[in-house]
C-alpha positions in Angstrom: -102.0 -14.0 43.4 -98.9 -12.7 44.5 -95.7 -14.2 45.9 -93.6 -13.0 48.7 -90.2 -11.4 47.9 -88.4 -14.6 49.0 -90.4 -16.5 46.1 -89.5 -14.2 43.6 -85.7 -14.6 44.6 -86.3 -18.3 44.5 -87.8 -18.1 41.0 -85.0 -15.9 39.7 -82.6 -18.6 40.5 -84.2 -21.2 38.5 -82.4 -22.1 35.4 -84.5 -22.3 32.2 -83.4 -23.1 28.8 -85.1 -22.2 25.6 -88.4 -23.9 25.1 -87.8 -27.2 23.7 -88.8 -28.4 20.1 -91.3 -30.7 21.7 -93.7 -28.0 22.8 -93.3 -26.1 19.6 -94.0 -29.3 17.5 -97.1 -29.8 19.7 -98.6 -26.4 19.1 -97.5 -26.3 15.3 -100.0 -29.2 15.0 -103.5 -27.6 14.2 -105.1 -30.6 15.3 -103.6 -30.6 18.8 -106.1 -28.5 20.6 -105.2 -29.7 24.1 -101.4 -28.4 23.6 -102.7 -25.1 22.4 -105.2 -24.7 25.2 -102.1 -25.5 27.7 -99.8 -22.9 25.8 -102.5 -20.2 26.0 -103.2 -21.1 29.7 -99.4 -20.5 30.6 -98.4 -17.7 28.4 -101.7 -15.4 28.4 -101.3 -14.3 31.8 -97.6 -13.4 31.5 -98.2 -11.4 28.6 -101.0 -9.5 30.3 -98.7 -9.0 33.2 -95.8 -7.7 31.0 -98.5 -5.1 29.3 -99.4 -4.0 32.6 -96.1 -3.4 33.8 -95.4 -1.5 30.4 -98.1 1.2 31.4 -101.1 -0.4 29.5 -104.4 -0.2 31.0 -106.3 -3.5 31.9 -108.7 -3.5 29.0 -106.0 -2.7 26.4 -103.7 -5.3 28.1 -106.3 -8.0 27.6 -106.7 -7.2 23.8 -103.2 -7.2 23.4 -102.8 -10.5 25.0 -105.4 -12.0 22.8 -103.9 -10.5 19.7 -100.6 -12.0 20.5 -102.0 -15.4 20.8 -103.8 -14.9 17.5 -100.5 -13.9 15.9 -98.7 -16.8 17.4 -101.3 -19.2 16.3 -101.2 -17.9 12.7 -97.4 -17.8 12.5 -96.1 -20.7 14.5 -96.1 -23.1 11.7 -93.4 -20.9 10.1 -91.2 -20.8 13.0 -88.2 -23.0 12.8 -86.3 -23.9 16.1 -82.5 -24.1 15.9 -80.7 -24.9 19.0 -78.5 -22.0 19.8 -80.1 -19.8 17.1 -83.8 -19.0 17.1 -85.2 -18.7 20.5 -88.7 -19.2 21.1 -89.2 -16.8 23.9 -87.3 -14.0 21.9 -89.7 -14.8 19.2 -92.6 -14.3 21.4 -91.3 -11.1 22.8 -90.7 -9.8 19.3 -94.5 -10.6 18.4 -95.6 -8.9 21.6 -93.5 -5.8 21.2 -94.7 -5.2 17.8 -98.3 -5.4 18.7 -97.7 -3.2 21.7 -95.9 -0.6 19.4 -98.8 -0.9 16.9 -101.4 -0.3 19.7 -99.3 2.7 21.0 -99.3 4.4 17.7 -103.1 3.9 17.2 -103.6 5.4 20.7 -101.3 8.4 19.4 -99.0 7.7 22.5 -95.8 7.0 20.6 -94.7 9.2 17.6 -93.6 7.3 14.3 -89.9 6.9 14.2 -88.1 9.4 12.2 -84.8 11.0 12.3 -83.7 9.5 15.7 -80.3 10.7 17.0 -77.6 8.4 18.0 -78.3 9.3 21.7 -82.0 8.7 21.2 -81.1 5.4 19.6 -78.9 4.4 22.7 -81.5 5.5 25.1 -84.0 3.2 23.4 -81.6 0.4 23.2 -81.1 0.6 27.1 -84.9 0.6 27.5 -85.2 -2.5 25.3 -82.4 -4.3 27.2 -84.3 -3.5 30.5 -87.5 -4.5 29.0 -86.2 -8.0 27.9 -85.1 -8.7 31.3 -88.5 -7.7 32.5 -90.1 -10.2 30.0 -87.7 -13.0 31.0 -88.7 -12.5 34.8 -92.3 -12.2 34.0 -92.2 -15.3 31.9 -90.3 -17.3 34.8 -92.5 -16.1 37.3 -95.6 -17.0 35.3 -94.4 -20.4 34.8 -93.3 -20.9 38.4 -97.0 -19.7 39.5 -98.6 -22.0 37.0 -96.6 -25.2 37.9 -96.8 -24.7 41.7 -100.7 -24.1 41.4 -100.8 -27.3 39.0 -99.1 -29.5 41.6 -100.0 -28.2 44.9 -103.2 -30.2 45.3 -101.1 -33.5 45.0 -99.5 -33.2 48.1 -100.8 -33.2 51.9 -100.9 -29.6 53.0 -98.3 -30.2 55.8 -95.9 -31.5 53.2 -96.5 -28.7 50.8 -96.2 -26.1 53.8 -92.8 -27.6 54.5 -91.8 -27.4 51.0 -93.0 -23.9 50.6 -91.4 -22.5 53.7 -88.0 -24.1 53.0 -87.5 -23.8 49.2 -89.6 -20.7 48.5 -89.6 -18.8 51.7 -86.0 -19.8 52.7 -86.8 -20.4 56.4 -84.2 -22.6 58.2 -84.9 -26.3 57.9 -84.3 -26.9 61.6 -86.9 -24.2 62.7 -89.6 -25.6 60.0 -88.9 -29.2 61.3 -89.6 -28.1 64.9 -92.8 -26.2 64.0 -93.9 -28.9 61.8 -93.0 -31.6 64.5 -91.0 -33.5 62.0 -87.3 -34.8 61.8 -84.9 -32.7 59.7 -84.6 -35.9 57.4 -88.3 -35.9 57.0 -88.3 -32.2 55.9 -85.7 -32.9 53.5 -87.8 -35.7 52.0 -90.8 -33.6 51.8 -89.0 -30.7 50.2 -87.4 -33.2 47.6 -90.4 -34.7 46.7 -92.2 -31.4 45.9 -89.2 -30.0 44.0 -88.9 -33.2 41.9 -92.7 -32.9 41.0 -92.3 -29.3 40.4 -89.4 -30.0 37.9 -91.4 -32.9 36.3 -94.2 -30.4 35.8 -92.1 -27.5 34.5 -90.5 -29.9 32.0 -93.8 -31.2 30.8 -94.2 -27.8 29.1 -90.9 -28.4 27.2 -88.7 -26.3 29.5 -85.7 -27.7 31.0 -84.8 -27.3 34.8 -81.0 -27.9 34.4 -80.1 -28.8 38.2 -81.2 -28.8 41.6 -81.5 -25.4 42.9 -82.0 -25.7 46.5 -80.5 -28.1 48.9 -81.2 -28.5 52.9 
């Protein structure tokens, strides 16, 4: 599903820290299939989306996404998280980029690296910086999408609509209250309840939502 531009703007303001050690520990345990399934559910669509936005076709993007998951599963036990040092999402990005590069070389879409000039290297670095930004955006977008989908059914549709219109679409709280035939205070409570649950759901994955992002 797609989100309106306002939702993307809301998502871009969300403050995430690096994936916590708790999530990494859970998927490092080969017997914890539940956590691995959760990890795959959260990350695979984002990797697929990243591949597609990199110009890779549907079938190849699906294959690459699965290959990335296999690579993560095979190497996660060797990943050592150190706060401020190794970043899990950066590690995931590098795995994804390496697999994409390998795929492109096999398809003869990208020449082997040899004798690059300083100008070429500078251009490649700029492209990589932009790509990393896109990776972060896709990651946050997917996490937001997953969390909201997971918790939506927990709320009365009226409450959810109030939350969505104020927190995500950025509509005026007084107008939303009038249309919903609720008091402004009730709108604030509804929005706060949904935001609190959204924060809780995100933090269950090991991510940290550092602060309240939206206020009425």
